[in-house]
Residue frames as a rotation matrix with the C-alpha (Angstrom) as fourth column:
MET 1
0.218 -0.398 -0.891 -34.17
0.623 0.759 -0.187 -88.34
0.751 -0.515 0.414 100.19
PHE 2
-0.805 -0.546 0.233 -33.21
0.210 -0.629 -0.748 -85.15
0.555 -0.553 0.621 102.03
LEU 3
-0.197 0.816 0.543 -36.82
-0.736 -0.489 0.468 -84.54
0.648 -0.307 0.697 103.04
VAL 4
0.672 0.417 -0.612 -37.21
-0.003 0.828 0.560 -88.03
0.741 -0.374 0.558 104.47
SER 5
-0.159 -0.827 -0.540 -33.89
0.739 0.264 -0.621 -87.74
0.655 -0.497 0.569 106.29
ALA 6
-0.746 -0.094 0.660 -34.90
-0.216 -0.902 -0.373 -84.36
0.630 -0.421 0.653 107.72
ASN 7
0.274 0.919 0.283 -38.07
-0.708 -0.007 0.707 -85.90
0.651 -0.394 0.649 109.12
VAL 8
0.748 -0.012 -0.663 -36.24
0.266 0.921 0.284 -88.89
0.607 -0.389 0.693 110.62
LEU 9
-0.103 -0.900 -0.424 -32.95
0.918 0.078 -0.388 -87.39
0.382 -0.429 0.819 111.81
PRO 10
0.718 0.485 -0.499 -33.15
0.668 -0.683 0.297 -84.52
-0.197 -0.546 -0.814 114.32
GLY 11
0.014 -0.818 -0.575 -29.83
0.366 -0.531 0.764 -82.98
-0.930 -0.222 0.292 113.22
ILE 12
-0.852 -0.229 0.471 -30.88
0.511 -0.167 0.843 -82.30
-0.115 0.959 0.259 109.63
HIS 13
-0.057 0.819 -0.571 -33.22
0.306 -0.530 -0.791 -79.44
-0.950 -0.220 -0.221 108.75
VAL 14
-0.793 -0.076 0.604 -34.72
0.609 -0.118 0.784 -78.72
0.012 0.990 0.140 105.33
LYS 15
-0.802 0.445 -0.399 -36.84
-0.257 -0.859 -0.442 -75.62
-0.539 -0.252 0.804 104.79
SER 16
0.277 0.921 -0.275 -38.98
-0.691 -0.008 -0.723 -76.84
-0.668 0.390 0.634 101.87
PHE 17
0.660 0.048 0.750 -39.24
0.379 0.841 -0.387 -79.25
-0.649 0.539 0.537 98.97
TRP 18
0.933 -0.291 0.214 -37.49
0.072 -0.432 -0.899 -76.77
0.354 0.854 -0.382 96.68
THR 19
0.422 -0.810 0.406 -34.62
-0.905 -0.351 0.241 -76.44
-0.053 -0.469 -0.881 99.12
ALA 20
0.260 -0.278 0.925 -34.25
-0.208 0.919 0.334 -80.23
-0.943 -0.279 0.181 99.18
LEU 21
0.836 0.077 0.543 -34.32
0.489 0.343 -0.802 -80.30
-0.248 0.936 0.249 95.37
LEU 22
0.795 -0.587 0.154 -31.70
-0.431 -0.726 -0.536 -77.56
0.426 0.359 -0.830 95.17
ALA 23
0.264 -0.704 0.659 -29.54
-0.824 0.191 0.534 -79.41
-0.502 -0.684 -0.529 97.72
ALA 24
0.483 -0.041 0.875 -29.79
0.234 0.969 -0.083 -82.59
-0.844 0.245 0.477 95.64
ILE 25
0.935 -0.142 0.325 -28.79
0.293 -0.206 -0.934 -80.72
0.199 0.968 -0.151 92.48
VAL 26
0.571 -0.765 0.299 -25.85
-0.778 -0.620 -0.100 -79.03
0.262 -0.176 -0.949 94.22
LEU 27
0.285 -0.454 0.844 -24.77
-0.498 0.682 0.535 -82.39
-0.819 -0.573 -0.031 95.68
SER 28
0.750 0.025 0.661 -24.83
0.473 0.679 -0.562 -83.90
-0.463 0.734 0.497 92.20
ILE 29
0.861 -0.449 0.238 -22.69
-0.100 -0.609 -0.787 -81.08
0.498 0.654 -0.569 90.83
ILE 30
0.379 -0.739 0.557 -20.24
-0.919 -0.228 0.322 -81.33
-0.111 -0.634 -0.765 93.72
ASN 31
0.414 -0.190 0.890 -20.04
-0.121 0.958 0.260 -85.12
-0.902 -0.215 0.374 93.34
PHE 32
0.883 -0.054 0.466 -19.30
0.461 0.282 -0.841 -84.67
-0.086 0.958 0.274 89.64
PHE 33
0.663 -0.611 0.432 -16.60
-0.067 -0.624 -0.778 -82.00
0.746 0.487 -0.455 89.91
VAL 34
0.255 -0.578 0.775 -15.10
-0.898 -0.439 -0.032 -81.97
0.359 -0.688 -0.631 93.43
LYS 35
0.730 0.129 0.671 -15.41
-0.523 0.738 0.426 -85.54
-0.441 -0.662 0.606 94.69
PRO 36
0.899 -0.437 -0.010 -13.08
0.335 0.704 -0.627 -87.13
0.281 0.560 0.779 92.08
ALA 37
0.202 -0.856 0.476 -10.30
-0.315 -0.517 -0.796 -84.77
0.927 0.010 -0.374 93.14
PHE 38
0.227 -0.060 0.972 -10.79
-0.974 -0.015 0.227 -85.75
0.001 -0.998 -0.062 96.79
ILE 39
0.946 0.148 0.287 -10.83
-0.157 0.988 0.009 -89.45
-0.283 -0.053 0.958 95.87
ILE 40
0.662 -0.750 0.017 -7.55
0.298 0.242 -0.924 -89.13
0.688 0.616 0.383 93.97
LEU 41
0.060 -0.663 0.746 -5.89
-0.593 -0.625 -0.508 -87.04
0.803 -0.412 -0.431 96.68
THR 42
0.073 0.039 0.997 -6.89
-0.970 0.236 0.062 -89.49
-0.233 -0.971 0.055 99.41
LEU 43
0.548 0.165 -0.820 -6.21
-0.572 0.789 -0.223 -92.65
0.611 0.591 0.527 97.44
PRO 44
-0.506 -0.768 -0.391 -3.47
-0.205 0.548 -0.811 -93.93
0.838 -0.331 -0.435 99.81
ILE 45
-0.767 0.293 0.571 -5.72
-0.608 -0.050 -0.792 -93.47
-0.204 -0.955 0.217 102.87
ASN 46
0.299 0.928 -0.222 -8.63
-0.948 0.262 -0.184 -95.03
-0.113 0.265 0.958 100.98
PHE 47
0.172 -0.336 -0.926 -6.45
-0.448 0.811 -0.377 -97.99
0.877 0.480 -0.011 100.08
LEU 48
-0.822 -0.570 -0.003 -5.32
-0.225 0.330 -0.917 -98.49
0.523 -0.753 -0.399 103.68
THR 49
-0.645 0.646 0.408 -8.87
-0.560 -0.036 -0.828 -98.31
-0.520 -0.762 0.385 105.04
LEU 50
-0.830 0.261 0.493 -10.22
0.455 0.829 0.326 -100.58
-0.324 0.495 -0.806 102.29
GLY 51
-0.610 0.553 0.568 -12.49
0.427 -0.375 0.823 -97.83
0.668 0.744 -0.007 100.95
LEU 52
0.112 0.703 -0.702 -14.08
0.989 -0.013 0.144 -96.84
0.092 -0.711 -0.697 104.25
PHE 53
-0.613 -0.396 -0.684 -12.55
0.480 -0.874 0.075 -93.37
-0.627 -0.282 0.726 104.02
THR 54
-0.810 0.380 0.446 -14.99
0.345 -0.306 0.887 -92.76
0.474 0.873 0.117 101.16
PHE 55
0.193 0.903 -0.383 -17.77
0.910 -0.019 0.414 -92.38
0.366 -0.429 -0.826 103.75
LEU 56
-0.010 -0.272 -0.962 -15.87
0.678 -0.709 0.194 -89.44
-0.735 -0.650 0.191 105.25
ILE 57
-0.947 -0.320 0.027 -15.49
0.219 -0.582 0.783 -87.89
-0.234 0.747 0.622 101.80
ASN 58
-0.389 0.888 0.246 -19.23
0.622 0.056 0.781 -88.31
0.680 0.457 -0.574 101.18
ALA 59
0.333 0.491 -0.805 -19.95
0.934 -0.292 0.207 -86.67
-0.134 -0.821 -0.555 104.53
LEU 60
-0.491 -0.583 -0.647 -17.67
0.433 -0.808 0.399 -83.76
-0.756 -0.084 0.649 103.62
MET 61
-0.911 0.200 0.362 -19.51
0.299 -0.288 0.910 -83.32
0.286 0.937 0.202 100.31
ILE 62
0.066 0.990 -0.124 -22.89
0.800 0.022 0.600 -83.27
0.597 -0.139 -0.790 102.10
TRP 63
0.178 -0.078 -0.981 -21.55
0.822 -0.536 0.192 -80.85
-0.541 -0.841 -0.031 104.69
LEU 64
-0.856 -0.504 -0.113 -20.29
0.326 -0.696 0.641 -78.62
-0.401 0.512 0.760 101.86
VAL 65
-0.511 0.763 0.397 -23.80
0.524 -0.091 0.847 -78.64
0.682 0.641 -0.353 100.38
SER 66
0.373 0.673 -0.638 -25.21
0.919 -0.174 0.353 -77.51
0.127 -0.718 -0.684 103.72
ILE 67
-0.300 -0.548 -0.781 -22.78
0.559 -0.764 0.322 -74.58
-0.773 -0.341 0.535 103.66
ILE 68
-0.975 -0.139 0.174 -23.72
0.219 -0.454 0.864 -73.60
-0.041 0.880 0.473 100.09
VAL 69
-0.398 0.906 0.143 -27.51
0.342 0.002 0.940 -74.05
0.851 0.423 -0.311 100.18
SER 70
-0.885 0.186 0.426 -29.39
-0.456 -0.528 -0.717 -71.84
0.091 -0.829 0.552 102.58
GLY 71
0.156 0.980 0.123 -32.34
-0.981 0.140 0.132 -73.58
0.112 -0.142 0.984 104.18
PHE 72
0.718 -0.076 -0.692 -30.51
0.022 0.996 -0.087 -76.91
0.696 0.047 0.717 104.26
VAL 73
0.194 -0.586 0.787 -28.88
-0.898 -0.430 -0.098 -77.07
0.395 -0.687 -0.609 107.70
ILE 74
0.466 -0.176 -0.867 -26.87
0.313 0.950 -0.025 -79.89
0.828 -0.259 0.498 109.23
ASP 75
0.955 0.077 0.287 -26.09
-0.220 -0.466 0.857 -79.48
0.200 -0.881 -0.428 112.92
GLY 76
0.320 -0.903 0.287 -22.66
-0.707 -0.026 0.706 -81.09
-0.630 -0.429 -0.647 112.80
PHE 77
-0.349 -0.571 -0.743 -20.31
-0.924 0.344 0.170 -83.41
0.158 0.745 -0.648 111.01
VAL 78
-0.856 0.072 0.512 -21.72
-0.150 0.913 -0.380 -86.47
-0.495 -0.402 -0.770 112.80
TRP 79
0.167 0.984 0.068 -25.15
-0.059 0.079 -0.995 -85.81
-0.984 0.162 0.071 111.26
ALA 80
0.329 -0.144 -0.933 -23.52
-0.923 -0.257 -0.286 -85.32
-0.199 0.956 -0.217 107.86
PHE 81
-0.751 -0.654 -0.088 -21.78
-0.660 0.745 0.101 -88.67
0.000 0.134 -0.991 108.30
ILE 82
-0.525 0.650 0.550 -25.05
0.077 0.679 -0.730 -90.40
-0.848 -0.341 -0.406 109.24
LEU 83
0.509 0.715 -0.479 -26.75
-0.403 -0.294 -0.867 -88.85
-0.761 0.634 0.138 106.20
ALA 84
-0.110 -0.636 -0.764 -23.84
-0.994 0.077 0.079 -90.02
0.009 0.768 -0.640 104.04
LEU 85
-0.891 -0.161 0.424 -24.35
-0.236 0.963 -0.131 -93.56
-0.387 -0.217 -0.896 105.33
ILE 86
-0.014 0.974 0.228 -28.05
0.097 0.228 -0.969 -93.37
-0.995 0.008 -0.098 104.50
VAL 87
0.479 0.151 -0.865 -27.43
-0.749 -0.443 -0.492 -91.94
-0.457 0.884 -0.099 101.03
THR 88
-0.529 -0.756 -0.386 -24.86
-0.848 0.484 0.217 -94.65
0.023 0.442 -0.897 100.32
ALA 89
-0.746 0.305 0.592 -27.16
0.007 0.893 -0.450 -97.41
-0.666 -0.332 -0.669 101.56
VAL 90
0.358 0.923 -0.142 -30.06
-0.104 -0.112 -0.988 -96.17
-0.928 0.369 0.056 99.41
LYS 91
0.241 -0.357 -0.902 -27.76
-0.949 -0.280 -0.142 -95.85
-0.202 0.891 -0.407 96.43
ILE 92
-0.811 -0.584 0.026 -26.48
-0.573 0.803 0.160 -99.41
-0.115 0.115 -0.987 96.86
LEU 93
-0.555 0.649 0.521 -29.93
0.130 0.686 -0.716 -100.89
-0.821 -0.330 -0.465 97.47
PHE 94
0.400 0.916 -0.013 -31.87
0.220 -0.110 -0.969 -99.18
-0.890 0.385 -0.246 94.72
PHE 95
0.776 -0.060 -0.628 -29.47
-0.531 -0.600 -0.598 -97.93
-0.341 0.798 -0.497 92.06
ASN 96
-0.383 -0.923 -0.024 -26.86
-0.824 0.330 0.460 -100.71
-0.417 0.196 -0.888 91.67
ARG 97
0.423 0.572 0.703 -28.64
-0.107 0.802 -0.588 -102.98
-0.900 0.173 0.401 89.27
């Protein structure tokens, strides 16, 4: 998904297939360990925004991956947010069965 997004969105740059695979693995690890803590800490804000604050948390997780993985560059938080929207849409469309 990162390779397709890098070809479509001008603010996302992926060096190679292996970099995209590493970014996906790191995102999975971050989503498993770090994201639940953020969800719990921001539960009141999430409740007030009816869950829309989760998109910002997803964007922060993707931005964190771009900091950790060299060769996976996101030009700014706005591009991370757009990628988070795309990742969430693909996840809802294809993996919620």
